[in-house]
N, C-alpha and C positions, 0 to 999 in steps of 0.2 A: 860652262866651267869645265876646264880640263886639268886643273891643278891637282897634283898627286896628294896635296895636303887636305883637300876638301873631304869633309865627313858629312854624310847624309844624316838628316835629323831623325829622331825617333818617330816624330809625327809622320814624316813621309814614309818611313819603313812600315808603320802601321797602315797608312793609307794604301801603300802598295799591297800589303798582305791582305787587306779586305777584298781585293779583287779575286784572290784565290778562295776566300770564304764564299764569295758569290759563285765562282766556278764549281765549287765542291757541292753546292746544293744540287747541281746536275750530275757531276762526276760520281759522287757517292751513291746517288740513286741508280746510275748505270751499273756501278760495280756491285752493289749489294742487293738490289731489288729488281732490276729490269728483267733478268732471266726468269726469276720467280713470278714477276708480274705477268709475263707473257705465257708461262706454262700454267700457273695456278689461278690466275685472275682473268686475264684477257682471253685465254682459252685455246692457244695453239700448242702444238707438240714441241718437246725439247729439241727434236731433230730439225724441225722447221725453223725454230728460233736460232739454233746454232748455225744453220745455213744462211739465214738472213744476216746474222752478225758478220759472217765471213764476207758475203757479197757486198753489203753496205759499207763495211769498214775498210774494204780494199779501196772503194771509191773515196772514202774519207781520208785514207793515208795519201792518196794522190792529190787531194785538195790542199794538204798542208804546205808543201813547197810553193804551190801557186799563190796561196794566201801570203806566205812569207815574202815572196817577190813583189806582190802588190803592196804590202806594207812598207817594204824597203823603198818603194818608188812613190809613196804617199808624201806629199809636202803640204803642210798646213801651218798656220800660226801656232797650233797646239803641238806640233811635232809630227812624227811619222806613225807612232804606235798608239798614243793616248786617244786620238779621235775615234778609233774603232771601238773602244769601250763604250763611248757615248752612242755611236751609231748602231751598235749591235745589241744593246741591253734589252730593248723592248722586243725585237724579233725573237731572241732566244727565250724570253719569258713566255711569249704566246705559244711558241712551238713546243716548249717544254710541257705545257699543260695538255696540248693536243696529243703528245706522245703517250701520256699516261691516261688518256681518255679511251674508254671502250665503247665503240659504236654498236648499234643494234644491226649488224650485218650478218650475212651468211659466213661460213668458214673461209671461203675464198675471198670474200669481201674484206674480212678481218685481216687476212694475210696481206692483201694489197694495201689496205690502210696502214698496217704496221710498217711495211716497206717504205711507203711514202713519208709518213710522219717521222720515222726513225732516220731516214736519209736527210730530211730537212733539219732534224734536230742536230745531227752531228755536223752538218754544214754550218749551222748557226753557231754552234760551239766553236768551230774552227775560226770563224770570222772574228770572234771575240778573243779566244784564248791564245791564238798564235801571236797577235800583236801584244797581248798582255804578257806572255812569257818573254818576248823579245824586249819589252820595256825594261826588264831587270838589267839587261846588258847595257842600257844607255842612261841609267839613273846616276851612275858613278863610275869613274875609271879605276877605282881601287878594288883589287881582287879580294882582299880580306873583308872589306866592307860589303862586298857582294855576298860573301858567306853569311854575314850577319843579316843582310836583307833577306836572303833565302830562308834563314831560320825564322825570322818574323813571318815570312810568307807562309811557311808550312805550319807554324803554330796556329795561325789564323785559319789556314785551310782545314786543319784537323779540328778546330772549333766547329766548323760546319759539319765535318764528319761526325763529331760527337752528337750534334743536334739531329742530323739525318738518321743516324743509327739508333739513337735513343727515342726519337719522337715519331718516326714514320709510322710504325705499326700502331702505336696509341692514337695518332692522328687519323689514320685510316679507320680505326674502330670508332673514333668519335664522330667523324664526318659521315662515315658510311652507315653507322647504326646497323651493322650486319651485312651491308652491301659493300664488298671490297672494291668493286668497280667505281662506285661513287666516292668511296673513301680515298682511293689513290688519286683520283682527279683533283679533289679539293685540297688534298695535302700538297700536291704540286703547285696549285694556285698560291698557297702560302709561301712556299719556297721561292717561286718565281718573283713574287712581289718583293721579297727581301733581297733577292739577287739583283734585280734592276736597281734598287736603291744603292746597293753596295758598289756596283760597277760605276755608277755616276760619282760616288764618293771617291773612288780610286782615281778617276779622271781628274777630279778637282784638286786632290792633294799631292799629285806627283808632277815632276818636271823632267824633261829629257835634256841631258847635258853632254853625252858623248855622241859626236857626229862623225860621219865619214870624212876622209881627207877632202879638202876643198877642191882638189883637182881630179877627184875620182869621177870617171865617166859612168854612164849607165850601160852595162853589158851583161846580159843574162849568161852568155857563153862563158865570160870570164868568172862570173860569180860561181857558176857550177863547177868550172875547172878548179877554182881555188878550194871549193868544198871537197872535191874528190881527192885533192892533194893534201888535205888537212888530216894527217894520220890520227892525231888525238881525237878529232871529231868522229872519224870512222870507228874507233874503238868505242866511243860513247854511244854511237848509233847501235852497235850490237848489244851493249849493256842495257840500253833502253828497251830493246825487244825482249831480252831475257827477264829483266826485272818486272816489266808489266805483265808478262805471261804468268809469272809467279803470283802477283797481286790479284789479277783478274780471276784466275782459277780458284784460288783460296778464298777470296772474298765472296765470290758468287756461290760457293759451296756451303757457306755458314748456315744460311736459313734452312737449307735441305738437311744439313747435319743434325740440327736440333729438332726439326719437325719429324724427320723420318728415321733417324738413327737413335738419338738420345730419347726421343719421344716426348719432348716438352718444348714446343715452339715458343712458349712464353719467355724462355731464357734467351732467345735470340738477341733482343735489344740490349739486355744487360751485358751479354757476352761481347757484343760489338762495342758498347760504350766503355767497358773495362779496358779493352785493347786500345781504344782511341785515347783514353786518359793516359795510358802508358806511353802512347805515341807522342802526345803533347809534351810530356816530361822529357822524353828522349830527344825530341826536336830542340827543346830549349837547351839541351846539353851539347848540341852539335858544334857550336863554335869552340867550346873548351876542348872537346875531343879532337877536333880537326887541328887545332893549334898544337896539341900534344903529339898526334900521330901523323898529321898531314892528310889531305883529303883522299888521295889514292889509297894509302895504306889502311886508313880507317874504313874505307868502303870495302876493301877486300876482307878485313877482319869481320865486319858486321854481316856481310852476305854469307860468309862461311858459317858463322854461328847461326844465322837464320836457317840455313840448310840443315844443320845438325838438329836444331830444336824442332823444325817442321817434321823431320823424319820420326823423331821420338814421339811426336803428337799422335801418330797413327796407333801406337801401342797402348794408349790410355783407354781403359774400359769405360763404357758409357755411363756406368753408375758412379764414377769418380768425378763428380761435378767440380769439386774444389780443385782437383789436379788439372782438369780440363781448362778451367779459368786461369789457373796459375801459369800453365805453360803458354796459353795465349797471351797473357800479359807480358811474359818474358820475350816471346817472339816479337810482339808489337814494340816493346822498348828497344830491342836490339835493331829491329828493322827501321825504326823511326828516323835516325839521322841520315839514312841513305837518300831520302827524297830531297832535302835541301842540298846535300852534297852533290847529287847528280846534276842539279840545275846550276849550281855555282861552277861546276866543272864545264858545263856547256858554255857558260859565259866566258870562261877562260879560253875555250877553243876559238871563240870569236876574236878575242884579243890576239891569240896566236896566229890566226889567219891574216889579220891586219899587219902584224909584225913581220910575217914571212912574205906576204905578197904586196903589201902597200894598199890593199883594198879592204873595205869593211862591208859586210852584208849581214848585219845582226839578225834581221828578220828571217833571212834564208837559213842561217845557222840554227835558229830556234825553231823554225817551222820544220826543218829536216829532223831536228831532235824530237819534235812532237810526232813527226812521221814515224820514227822508231818506236816511241811510246805507244802510239796507236796501233802499230803493227803487232806489238806484244799484246795489246788489248784485244786486237782482232783474233790473233792465234788463241789466246786464252779463252775468249768468249766462245769462239767456235768449238774449241776442244771441250769446254765445259758442257755445252749443249749436246754435242755428239757423244761424249763419254757417258753422260746421263742416259741417253738413248741406248748406247751399247750395253750398259749394265742393266737394262730392262726397266728404267724408270717410267712410271705412269703417275700422273698428278692425282693427288687427293685420295690415294688408296694405300693400304699397308704394303710396304715394300718387301721383296724377297730378301733372303740373307745375302745373296750375291749383289743385289742392288745396294743394300746397306753398306756392304764392304766397298763397293765402288765409290759411294759418297764419302766414306772414310778416306779413301785414297785421294779423292779430289781436294780434301782439305789438308793433306799432309805430304805424302811422298811424291805425288805427281807434280805439284807446284815446286817442290824442292829441287827438281831437275833444273828449273829456270833460275833459281837463286844460285845454284852451284855453277851454272854456266856464266852468270853475271860476275861472280867472284873470280873465276878463272880469267875471263876476258879483261878484267880490270888490271891484271898483271902487265898488260901491254900499254897502259896509259902512262905517258912520259912527262906530263906537265906538273912537276912538283913545285913547292912553294918558292925556293930560290930562283927557279927558272921563270916563274910568273912575275916575281919582283923585278927581274932583269927586263922582261918584256914591258912591264908597266912603265919603268923608268925610261926606256928607249922610246916608247910611243909618246910619252909626255914631252921628251926632248924634241922629237920630230915635229910635234904640233907647235912648240914654241918657236922653232926655226922656220916654220912654214909661213 
């Protein structure tokens, strides 16, 4: 179906969004708990973990375009992208559990085990998540409908975030009975079972409707050439790096902030959940805000405010718990719409590429977008580990004043550099709403004439 009048059903929007619920059982564990798991539970140093994040994630970023090209060239009766949700669900579930399992090895053995399982984990995540992200670009040809789909996606993504942030530490305590190594393993078993079921549900409830032009040949060289000449995508590529650097550093610092600076680790889950509740409300308002301001302008406004509020967070005293929570809720609400906006904008760059070149490579566009996101995640994760080590962090001991100040910087001013760069870079994005309507109409006409 290529008709510009087609509207995707709410059932299918929810079905698609449940795939990101599944993905976020893993992604939120990576963002919020993995560094802490490695330093305080698994038993390796922050510097070793930071280096591992850099090495493994560089390999991961290289994987994304490869997976995108494979998905673009997949042809089954189910489509190009949906089958990968079915094929990858069980492997990612099994490897997810292994990643959060602590073996009884020597220190060198543990480091090797961490490298192997973490590498396999991110590869499995790529196999599922690249096709899943690309799927949004082929559910409907309507740009505004994609913004709506993206909003459903991220509401449901942050439902998983709410669960992971609120339930992980209590589940670890329940399953571990004082042994966090056992607790993290069985908590991941629960999340993995849920994720497998949700990936299969997304496969069952979605359909692919936007297809490459009938006469389009298979050419990796041309696909890459089109991508490198797609200026809006290049802008989005940089934005993705900066935005994920912000998210990764700030999210990873939260548990350290409460355990070692505020002095009350029990507040961590409530703090995370309060922010995620604000995020869900903010995501639900994305469509209204984007219609009022336009995707590009809204993104610039929101990332600028995120920068300001993040810097102000540094100056809140540790005994002002209400103010700490209030500022986090404000930051979370303001930041929330940027996630659905950025993926809707990526989908628009795929349309722009087809409109300009006559060729469509949705999987490559979204895999390269994920490449940028993971590059930001790589930079953020490595910096978080290295900076903790630089400020003198040592696990499970009272931290020095300098280390506590470093942890404060990691949750406020340091990530704010990333959000400021994202806001500035968005000034160069040119695909506004009238332009996208023109592209949509012309592509529809071309398909009718073909």
